[in-house]
C-alpha positions as CSV (number, residue, x, y, z in Angstrom):
1,X,-11.7,7.5,-16.6
2,X,-10.6,7.5,-13.0
3,X,-7.8,9.6,-11.7
4,X,-4.6,7.8,-10.9
5,X,-3.6,7.9,-7.2
6,X,-0.3,9.4,-6.2
7,X,1.6,8.6,-3.1
8,X,4.4,10.4,-1.3
9,X,7.8,8.8,-0.8
10,X,7.2,8.7,2.9
11,X,3.9,6.9,2.4
12,X,5.6,4.3,0.1
13,X,8.4,3.7,2.6
14,X,5.9,3.2,5.4
15,X,3.9,0.8,3.3
16,X,7.0,-1.3,2.5
17,X,8.0,-1.3,6.1
18,X,4.6,-2.6,7.2
19,X,4.9,-5.4,4.6
20,X,8.4,-6.3,5.6
21,X,7.5,-6.7,9.3
22,X,5.3,-9.6,8.1
23,X,2.8,-9.0,10.9
24,X,-0.2,-8.8,8.4
25,X,-0.9,-10.2,5.0
26,X,-0.4,-7.8,2.0
27,X,-4.1,-7.7,1.3
28,X,-4.8,-6.5,4.9
29,X,-2.1,-3.8,4.7
30,X,-3.3,-2.6,1.3
31,X,-6.9,-2.4,2.6
32,X,-5.9,-0.5,5.7
33,X,-3.9,2.0,3.6
34,X,-6.7,2.4,1.1
35,X,-4.7,1.2,-1.9
36,X,-5.2,-1.5,-4.5
37,X,-3.2,-4.7,-3.7
38,X,-2.4,-5.4,-7.3
39,X,-1.7,-2.8,-9.9
40,X,-2.2,-3.7,-13.6
């Protein structure tokens, strides 16, 4: 079993800010941040 990633509140705010600017697709932002795009 893999360990679940945890992210700080600041990291999450920055990720949302990057998505809201709309400069890059969500898949690209997720890849750059090293997080899965879709969580199940």
